[in-house]
ZALO-337920 format. One record per residue (C-alpha): residue in one letter; x, y, z. Coordinates in Angstrom, 2 decimals, m for minus. Layout:
# residues N
+-----+---------+---------+---------+
! res !       u !       v !       w !
+-----+---------+---------+---------+
!   a !       X !       Y !       Z !
...
+-----+---------+---------+---------+
This chain:
# residues 285
+-----+---------+---------+---------+
! res !       u !       v !       w !
+-----+---------+---------+---------+
!   m !    0.02 !    0.01 !   m0.01 !
!   k !    1.34 !    3.47 !   m0.96 !
!   l !    2.34 !    5.92 !    1.79 !
!   k !   m0.60 !    8.22 !    1.13 !
!   y !   m3.06 !    5.27 !    1.60 !
!   r !   m1.30 !    4.16 !    4.78 !
!   l !   m1.56 !    7.64 !    6.14 !
!   t !   m5.26 !    7.83 !    5.27 !
!   y !   m5.91 !    4.53 !    7.11 !
!   s !   m3.92 !    5.70 !   10.12 !
!   l !   m5.65 !    9.14 !   10.30 !
!   l !   m9.11 !    7.58 !    9.98 !
!   t !   m8.33 !    5.07 !   12.70 !
!   q !   m7.14 !    7.75 !   15.04 !
!   l !  m10.15 !    9.96 !   14.24 !
!   s !  m12.45 !    7.01 !   14.90 !
!   n !  m10.86 !    6.40 !   18.30 !
!   l !  m11.16 !   10.08 !   19.18 !
!   i !  m14.81 !   10.43 !   18.17 !
!   r !  m15.69 !    7.16 !   19.90 !
!   s !  m14.41 !    8.71 !   23.19 !
!   f !  m17.03 !   11.51 !   23.05 !
!   n !  m20.53 !   11.07 !   24.46 !
!   p !  m23.50 !   11.66 !   22.06 !
!   n !  m24.17 !   15.19 !   23.36 !
!   t !  m20.58 !   16.20 !   22.69 !
!   q !  m20.68 !   14.57 !   19.26 !
!   l !  m23.85 !   16.56 !   18.41 !
!   i !  m22.22 !   19.85 !   19.52 !
!   y !  m19.20 !   19.20 !   17.30 !
!   a !  m21.41 !   18.02 !   14.46 !
!   n !  m23.43 !   21.26 !   14.49 !
!   k !  m20.26 !   23.40 !   14.54 !
!   i !  m18.45 !   21.50 !   11.81 !
!   g !  m21.66 !   21.21 !    9.75 !
!   s !  m22.23 !   24.96 !    9.93 !
!   f !  m18.57 !   25.49 !    8.91 !
!   c !  m18.95 !   23.20 !    5.97 !
!   y !  m22.17 !   24.90 !    4.86 !
!   k !  m20.47 !   28.29 !    4.94 !
!   y !  m17.06 !   27.48 !    3.54 !
!   l !  m16.96 !   24.09 !    1.88 !
!   k !  m19.55 !   24.39 !   m0.88 !
!   i !  m18.91 !   21.19 !   m2.84 !
!   r !  m22.13 !   20.21 !   m4.56 !
!   q !  m24.04 !   22.79 !   m2.56 !
!   k !  m25.74 !   24.14 !   m5.63 !
!   e !  m26.79 !   20.64 !   m6.52 !
!   a !  m28.22 !   20.03 !   m3.10 !
!   r !  m30.03 !   23.31 !   m3.16 !
!   k !  m31.53 !   22.47 !   m6.58 !
!   n !  m32.57 !   19.01 !   m5.35 !
!   i !  m34.39 !   20.40 !   m2.32 !
!   s !  m36.22 !   22.90 !   m4.45 !
!   i !  m37.38 !   20.12 !   m6.72 !
!   a !  m38.60 !   18.05 !   m3.80 !
!   f !  m40.24 !   20.93 !   m1.91 !
!   p !  m41.29 !   23.55 !   m4.50 !
!   k !  m44.03 !   25.04 !   m2.28 !
!   l !  m41.65 !   25.78 !    0.59 !
!   s !  m40.24 !   29.25 !    0.83 !
!   k !  m36.67 !   29.83 !   m0.16 !
!   n !  m35.74 !   30.45 !    3.53 !
!   k !  m37.27 !   27.21 !    4.66 !
!   r !  m35.47 !   25.23 !    1.99 !
!   e !  m32.25 !   26.88 !    3.05 !
!   v !  m32.83 !   25.66 !    6.67 !
!   i !  m33.23 !   22.15 !    5.30 !
!   l !  m29.91 !   22.49 !    3.57 !
!   k !  m28.09 !   23.90 !    6.59 !
!   d !  m29.51 !   21.15 !    8.84 !
!   a !  m28.53 !   18.49 !    6.24 !
!   y !  m24.94 !   19.52 !    6.57 !
!   r !  m25.13 !   19.25 !   10.31 !
!   f !  m26.85 !   15.90 !   10.26 !
!   f !  m24.42 !   14.44 !    7.69 !
!   i !  m21.51 !   15.22 !   10.01 !
!   y !  m23.41 !   13.71 !   12.96 !
!   s !  m24.16 !   10.56 !   10.95 !
!   l !  m20.56 !   10.29 !    9.94 !
!   m !  m19.54 !   10.54 !   13.58 !
!   q !  m21.94 !    7.75 !   14.45 !
!   f !  m20.39 !    5.48 !   11.80 !
!   l !  m16.87 !    6.25 !   13.09 !
!   s !  m18.09 !    5.44 !   16.64 !
!   l !  m19.22 !    1.91 !   15.81 !
!   p !  m20.00 !   m0.35 !   17.68 !
!   k !  m20.35 !    2.03 !   20.65 !
!   s !  m22.88 !    4.20 !   18.73 !
!   v !  m25.22 !    1.24 !   18.35 !
!   t !  m24.74 !   m0.56 !   21.57 !
!   n !  m25.15 !    2.64 !   23.64 !
!   a !  m28.02 !    4.05 !   21.58 !
!   h !  m31.76 !    3.84 !   22.31 !
!   i !  m33.15 !    2.35 !   19.18 !
!   s !  m36.85 !    1.65 !   18.99 !
!   v !  m37.86 !   m0.87 !   16.29 !
!   r !  m41.13 !   m0.59 !   14.39 !
!   g !  m42.26 !   m3.50 !   12.24 !
!   m !  m40.08 !   m6.23 !   13.78 !
!   q !  m42.71 !   m8.83 !   12.82 !
!   y !  m42.13 !   m8.06 !    9.15 !
!   l !  m38.44 !   m8.96 !    9.52 !
!   k !  m39.35 !  m12.20 !   11.40 !
!   d !  m41.86 !  m13.13 !    8.78 !
!   a !  m39.38 !  m12.56 !    6.05 !
!   i !  m36.75 !  m14.69 !    7.71 !
!   n !  m39.27 !  m17.51 !    8.15 !
!   e !  m39.88 !  m17.64 !    4.47 !
!   n !  m36.39 !  m19.07 !    4.14 !
!   k !  m35.75 !  m17.46 !    0.76 !
!   g !  m33.33 !  m14.77 !    1.84 !
!   i !  m34.28 !  m11.16 !    2.30 !
!   l !  m33.78 !   m8.06 !    0.14 !
!   l !  m33.32 !   m5.12 !    2.41 !
!   v !  m33.90 !   m1.88 !    0.47 !
!   s !  m33.07 !    1.58 !    1.80 !
!   g !  m31.65 !    4.87 !    0.67 !
!   h !  m29.06 !    7.39 !    1.89 !
!   f !  m31.48 !    8.68 !    4.51 !
!   g !  m31.08 !    8.83 !    8.28 !
!   l !  m28.28 !    6.85 !    9.93 !
!   w !  m27.69 !    4.37 !    7.18 !
!   e !  m24.44 !    2.96 !    8.74 !
!   l !  m26.06 !    2.51 !   12.15 !
!   l !  m28.94 !    0.66 !   10.50 !
!   l !  m26.36 !   m1.75 !    9.05 !
!   g !  m24.58 !   m1.94 !   12.34 !
!   w !  m27.79 !   m2.81 !   14.18 !
!   f !  m28.25 !   m5.81 !   11.94 !
!   g !  m24.64 !   m6.85 !   12.29 !
!   i !  m24.41 !   m6.48 !   16.06 !
!   n !  m27.69 !   m8.35 !   16.52 !
!   k !  m26.23 !  m11.26 !   14.58 !
!   y !  m28.36 !  m11.09 !   11.48 !
!   s !  m26.47 !  m12.51 !    8.45 !
!   l !  m26.32 !   m9.36 !    6.36 !
!   l !  m24.42 !   m8.89 !    3.12 !
!   l !  m23.92 !   m5.24 !    1.87 !
!   i !  m23.37 !   m4.51 !   m1.76 !
!   g !  m20.83 !   m1.79 !   m1.35 !
!   q !  m18.99 !    0.72 !   m3.54 !
!   r !  m15.14 !    0.46 !   m3.56 !
!   q !  m13.36 !    3.73 !   m2.58 !
!   n !  m10.69 !    5.08 !   m4.88 !
!   n !   m8.42 !    5.65 !   m1.83 !
!   i !   m7.30 !    2.15 !   m0.79 !
!   g !   m6.56 !    3.29 !    2.73 !
!   a !  m10.06 !    4.68 !    3.13 !
!   d !  m11.59 !    1.59 !    1.53 !
!   r !   m9.69 !   m0.75 !    3.92 !
!   f !  m10.74 !    1.35 !    7.00 !
!   i !  m14.41 !    1.47 !    5.99 !
!   n !  m14.56 !   m2.25 !    5.18 !
!   e !  m12.75 !   m3.26 !    8.35 !
!   l !  m15.07 !   m1.15 !   10.46 !
!   r !  m18.07 !   m2.72 !    8.91 !
!   k !  m16.80 !   m6.27 !    9.11 !
!   n !  m15.83 !   m5.75 !   12.77 !
!   n !  m19.46 !   m4.98 !   13.38 !
!   g !  m20.82 !   m8.09 !   11.74 !
!   i !  m21.43 !   m6.62 !    8.23 !
!   n !  m20.17 !   m8.73 !    5.31 !
!   i !  m19.16 !   m6.81 !    2.18 !
!   l !  m19.63 !   m7.73 !   m1.44 !
!   p !  m18.24 !   m5.08 !   m3.91 !
!   r !  m20.50 !   m3.75 !   m6.63 !
!   k !  m20.11 !   m5.58 !   m9.96 !
!   s !  m19.35 !   m8.89 !   m8.19 !
!   p !  m20.81 !  m11.94 !   m9.96 !
!   l !  m24.54 !  m12.16 !   m9.56 !
!   e !  m24.22 !  m15.79 !   m8.64 !
!   l !  m22.66 !  m14.74 !   m5.29 !
!   m !  m25.70 !  m12.59 !   m4.53 !
!   y !  m28.18 !  m15.32 !   m5.40 !
!   n !  m26.21 !  m17.82 !   m3.37 !
!   a !  m26.42 !  m15.46 !   m0.41 !
!   l !  m30.20 !  m15.30 !   m0.76 !
!   s !  m30.44 !  m19.12 !   m1.13 !
!   e !  m28.67 !  m19.43 !    2.20 !
!   n !  m31.27 !  m17.12 !    3.80 !
!   n !  m28.99 !  m14.14 !    4.16 !
!   i !  m30.06 !  m10.50 !    4.03 !
!   l !  m28.89 !   m8.69 !    0.95 !
!   a !  m28.74 !   m4.91 !    1.61 !
!   l !  m29.21 !   m2.48 !   m1.32 !
!   a !  m29.27 !    1.32 !   m1.37 !
!   s !  m31.51 !    2.20 !   m4.35 !
!   d !  m31.62 !    6.00 !   m4.37 !
!   q !  m28.72 !    7.10 !   m6.47 !
!   d !  m28.84 !    7.91 !  m10.14 !
!   a !  m28.65 !    4.60 !  m12.03 !
!   k !  m27.65 !    6.17 !  m15.37 !
!   n !  m28.88 !    4.35 !  m18.46 !
!   s !  m29.16 !    1.00 !  m16.75 !
!   g !  m31.97 !    2.13 !  m14.42 !
!   i !  m35.71 !    2.39 !  m14.77 !
!   f !  m37.31 !    5.82 !  m14.70 !
!   v !  m39.84 !    6.33 !  m11.96 !
!   e !  m41.10 !    9.55 !  m10.38 !
!   f !  m39.17 !   10.76 !   m7.37 !
!   f !  m40.78 !   13.87 !   m5.92 !
!   g !  m42.73 !   14.33 !   m9.13 !
!   m !  m39.76 !   14.13 !  m11.49 !
!   k !  m38.60 !   11.11 !  m13.38 !
!   a !  m35.36 !    9.70 !  m11.98 !
!   s !  m33.24 !    6.87 !  m13.15 !
!   t !  m33.57 !    4.32 !  m10.33 !
!   h !  m31.78 !    1.12 !   m9.54 !
!   k !  m33.90 !   m1.94 !  m10.32 !
!   g !  m31.69 !   m4.59 !   m8.71 !
!   a !  m34.09 !   m5.25 !   m5.77 !
!   a !  m36.98 !   m5.85 !   m8.18 !
!   l !  m34.96 !   m8.11 !  m10.34 !
!   f !  m33.61 !  m10.19 !   m7.44 !
!   h !  m37.13 !  m10.53 !   m6.13 !
!   l !  m38.66 !  m11.68 !   m9.42 !
!   k !  m36.01 !  m14.25 !  m10.00 !
!   s !  m35.57 !  m15.52 !   m6.42 !
!   k !  m38.98 !  m14.67 !   m4.82 !
!   a !  m37.01 !  m13.43 !   m1.82 !
!   p !  m39.21 !  m11.01 !    0.23 !
!   i !  m38.40 !   m7.32 !    0.16 !
!   i !  m38.38 !   m5.06 !    3.21 !
!   f !  m37.80 !   m1.31 !    3.20 !
!   v !  m35.79 !   m0.24 !    6.24 !
!   t !  m34.70 !    3.16 !    7.54 !
!   l !  m33.26 !    4.39 !   10.82 !
!   h !  m33.87 !    8.07 !   11.72 !
!   m !  m33.00 !   10.33 !   14.60 !
!   e !  m35.71 !   11.67 !   16.80 !
!   s !  m33.40 !   13.29 !   19.45 !
!   t !  m29.92 !   12.92 !   20.71 !
!   n !  m29.12 !    9.21 !   20.88 !
!   e !  m32.85 !    8.38 !   20.33 !
!   y !  m33.52 !    6.54 !   17.12 !
!   f !  m36.38 !    4.71 !   15.28 !
!   l !  m35.60 !    1.73 !   13.05 !
!   n !  m38.58 !    1.36 !   10.66 !
!   i !  m39.27 !   m1.96 !    8.85 !
!   q !  m41.97 !   m2.06 !    6.18 !
!   p !  m42.77 !   m4.91 !    3.72 !
!   i !  m42.94 !   m4.39 !   m0.03 !
!   i !  m46.17 !   m6.16 !   m0.98 !
!   t !  m45.91 !   m8.02 !   m4.30 !
!   n !  m48.18 !  m10.36 !   m6.22 !
!   k !  m48.16 !  m12.31 !   m9.52 !
!   k !  m48.75 !   m9.14 !  m11.41 !
!   s !  m45.81 !   m7.25 !   m9.84 !
!   d !  m43.09 !   m6.19 !  m12.27 !
!   i !  m39.90 !   m4.17 !  m12.15 !
!   e !  m41.69 !   m0.92 !  m12.41 !
!   s !  m44.37 !   m1.50 !   m9.82 !
!   i !  m41.85 !   m2.83 !   m7.23 !
!   t !  m39.41 !    0.00 !   m7.81 !
!   i !  m42.23 !    2.55 !   m7.42 !
!   s !  m43.29 !    0.96 !   m4.17 !
!   y !  m39.99 !    1.40 !   m2.34 !
!   t !  m39.39 !    4.79 !   m3.95 !
!   r !  m42.68 !    6.07 !   m2.52 !
!   l !  m41.82 !    4.79 !    0.94 !
!   l !  m38.44 !    6.61 !    0.75 !
!   e !  m40.25 !    9.79 !   m0.33 !
!   n !  m42.62 !    9.55 !    2.61 !
!   i !  m39.92 !    9.28 !    5.25 !
!   i !  m37.92 !   12.11 !    3.53 !
!   i !  m40.98 !   14.39 !    3.72 !
!   k !  m41.19 !   13.76 !    7.49 !
!   h !  m37.45 !   14.34 !    8.06 !
!   p !  m36.02 !   16.19 !    5.05 !
!   e !  m32.86 !   17.26 !    6.86 !
!   q !  m31.87 !   13.63 !    7.27 !
!   y !  m31.59 !   12.91 !    3.56 !
!   f !  m28.34 !   13.18 !    1.64 !
!   w !  m29.32 !   15.80 !   m0.93 !
!   f !  m25.88 !   16.05 !   m2.45 !
!   h !  m26.35 !   13.10 !   m4.95 !
!   r !  m27.06 !   14.12 !   m8.51 !
!   r !  m30.36 !   12.24 !   m8.25 !
!   w !  m31.92 !   13.56 !  m11.42 !
!   k !  m28.75 !   13.67 !  m13.53 !
!   t !  m29.80 !   11.12 !  m16.15 !
!   k !  m32.68 !   12.28 !  m18.26 !
!   p !  m35.34 !   10.11 !  m19.97 !
!   q !  m34.74 !    9.62 !  m23.71 !
+-----+---------+---------+---------+
């Protein structure tokens, strides 16, 4: 590993140890300060985020949309701190679970489970909750260009019971995981370019990943939509909802189903969505 990658790994490890030593209130204080600084001075993709929020909430005033953007910066820093604090951030947190029976029912089908979510709320804590509670979860993850960062992220996840399968791995590995009754976790809210299916997201056509729908149609594995959002400091709600399908279900109807659920939770907690993705980048032909 090159020196710059080793330095990245070392710095992230030290930062993780430092943040893990803070209590949740202290983490929130720092998150608010750092988030406010980033909003004011580090404006990477800020125009994109501002545009996305205006698409999603056209009826809100400009000032209210700007408040969402400011809070999104603060929340992103806080969620990053929670990831770096694993496993402490999960084991010491107060996480209330809604819809636990849907998870149990899906496990009992013995066909594997497709866990669909988006970059909303505390995505990494959600994964950590499944890992720490000994659910056999396999995350389809994106490799980082920085090898040191990639190693750090994967080690942190694996140490908390999350198995990693890189994107573009053979599909056979994913179907094998489902056949062994594992949970396959998919984030399905980024621009899928020309390989996606166009469904409405906040009233505008967006290219959406269709992997969950394809996996379900071929394997009959049940789909659950899961999010974990923050209600107050160290108080979280993990929401589990089933995606209802039938013989007439197809890629479009399934993809629309979980996209609507994501929309609904974003409307309730807009500051907890990662607005910096170029969600509507790909246009319909």
